[in-house]
C-alpha positions as CSV (number, residue, x, y, z in Angstrom):
1,M,69.7,12.8,37.4
2,A,71.5,16.0,38.1
3,L,74.8,14.3,37.2
4,V,73.4,13.3,33.8
5,V,72.3,16.8,33.0
6,L,75.7,18.2,34.1
7,V,77.5,15.7,31.8
8,V,75.3,16.5,28.9
9,L,75.7,20.3,29.3
10,A,79.4,19.9,29.8
11,G,79.7,17.9,26.5
12,C,77.7,20.6,24.6
13,A,79.8,23.4,26.0
14,S,83.0,21.9,24.6
15,H,81.8,22.0,21.0
16,P,82.0,25.3,19.0
17,P,78.6,26.6,17.8
18,M,77.6,25.6,14.3
19,T,78.1,28.1,11.6
20,H,74.9,29.1,9.8
21,V,74.8,28.0,6.3
22,G,72.0,29.2,4.1
23,P,70.7,32.1,2.2
24,S,72.1,34.7,4.6
25,L,75.7,33.5,4.1
26,P,77.3,33.0,0.7
27,S,80.7,31.3,0.4
28,T,83.8,33.4,0.1
29,A,84.1,32.5,-3.5
30,C,80.5,33.6,-4.2
31,G,80.9,36.9,-2.3
32,D,84.2,37.6,-4.1
33,A,82.5,36.9,-7.4
34,F,80.0,39.7,-6.8
35,A,82.7,42.0,-5.6
36,E,84.6,41.3,-8.9
37,M,81.5,42.0,-10.9
38,S,81.2,45.4,-9.1
39,R,84.8,46.2,-10.0
40,E,84.2,45.3,-13.6
41,V,81.2,47.6,-14.1
42,G,81.8,50.2,-11.4
43,E,80.6,50.1,-7.8
44,G,76.8,50.2,-7.5
45,A,76.3,49.5,-11.2
46,A,75.1,46.3,-12.9
47,A,76.3,44.6,-16.0
48,D,74.3,45.3,-19.2
49,L,72.6,41.9,-19.9
50,S,71.8,43.0,-23.5
51,T,75.5,42.9,-24.4
52,P,77.9,40.0,-24.7
53,R,80.4,41.7,-22.3
54,G,77.6,42.2,-19.8
55,R,76.6,38.6,-19.9
56,E,80.2,37.6,-19.5
57,I,80.4,39.7,-16.4
58,E,77.2,38.2,-15.0
59,R,78.6,34.7,-15.6
60,I,81.3,35.4,-13.0
61,A,78.9,34.9,-10.0
62,L,76.7,32.4,-11.9
63,E,79.8,30.2,-12.2
64,R,81.4,30.7,-8.7
65,C,78.3,30.5,-6.6
66,T,77.1,26.9,-6.2
67,S,73.3,27.2,-6.1
68,A,70.5,29.6,-6.7
69,E,70.1,30.0,-3.0
70,E,73.7,31.0,-2.6
71,W,73.6,33.4,-5.6
72,I,70.6,35.1,-4.1
73,A,72.4,35.5,-0.8
74,G,75.4,37.0,-2.6
75,A,73.1,39.3,-4.5
76,I,71.5,40.5,-1.3
77,Q,74.9,41.4,0.1
78,H,75.8,43.2,-3.2
79,P,72.5,44.5,-4.6
80,G,74.0,47.1,-6.8
81,S,75.9,44.5,-8.8
82,V,72.6,43.0,-10.0
83,G,70.9,46.4,-10.6
84,V,68.8,46.5,-7.5
85,S,68.9,49.4,-5.0
86,D,66.9,47.6,-2.2
87,A,68.3,44.3,-1.2
88,S,64.9,43.2,0.2
89,A,63.6,43.2,-3.4
90,I,66.1,40.4,-4.5
91,D,64.3,37.1,-5.1
92,G,64.1,34.5,-7.8
93,S,62.8,37.0,-10.3
94,V,66.1,38.8,-10.3
95,L,67.8,35.5,-11.0
96,A,65.3,34.6,-13.7
97,L,66.4,37.7,-15.6
98,R,69.8,36.0,-15.9
99,C,68.8,32.4,-16.3
100,G,65.7,32.7,-18.5
101,P,65.4,31.0,-21.9
102,E,66.4,34.3,-23.6
103,R,69.9,33.9,-22.2
104,P,71.0,30.4,-23.3
105,E,74.7,31.3,-22.8
106,L,74.1,31.7,-19.1
107,R,71.7,28.8,-18.5
108,D,74.4,26.1,-18.3
109,S,76.1,27.8,-15.3
110,P,75.9,26.0,-12.0
111,V,73.5,28.6,-10.5
112,C,71.2,28.6,-13.5
113,V,71.2,24.8,-13.7
114,D,70.2,24.6,-10.0
115,A,67.6,27.4,-10.4
116,I,66.0,25.6,-13.3
117,A,66.1,22.2,-11.5
118,T,64.6,23.6,-8.3
119,G,61.9,25.6,-10.1
120,V,63.2,29.1,-9.2
121,V,63.5,29.7,-12.9
122,P,61.1,28.2,-15.5
123,R,62.4,25.6,-17.9
């Protein structure tokens, strides 16, 4: 029995630990998109969603992140880029401001399509 445990433990030790994938870790492309948005409008500022240029800037992360969950993770790491000062306040409602029916030009982005399909944003 001791030999079996030793073999099992030795086998586990030879594999690298799994990388966490989920809301706390956006992809490099997603994180870079939020950084680009910040450069476009100024560090700590958010794009003005009421203007065509502002919606164009918002589309950067909505296109490069792959899901609503990943977008929220990126926004938590870059809260100023979405107009939030406290990262703990970022949730689906922040995404709904971008993907709601009043912004049809953003709703076809991968993030908004996912947010609508998963119920994060109403149809």
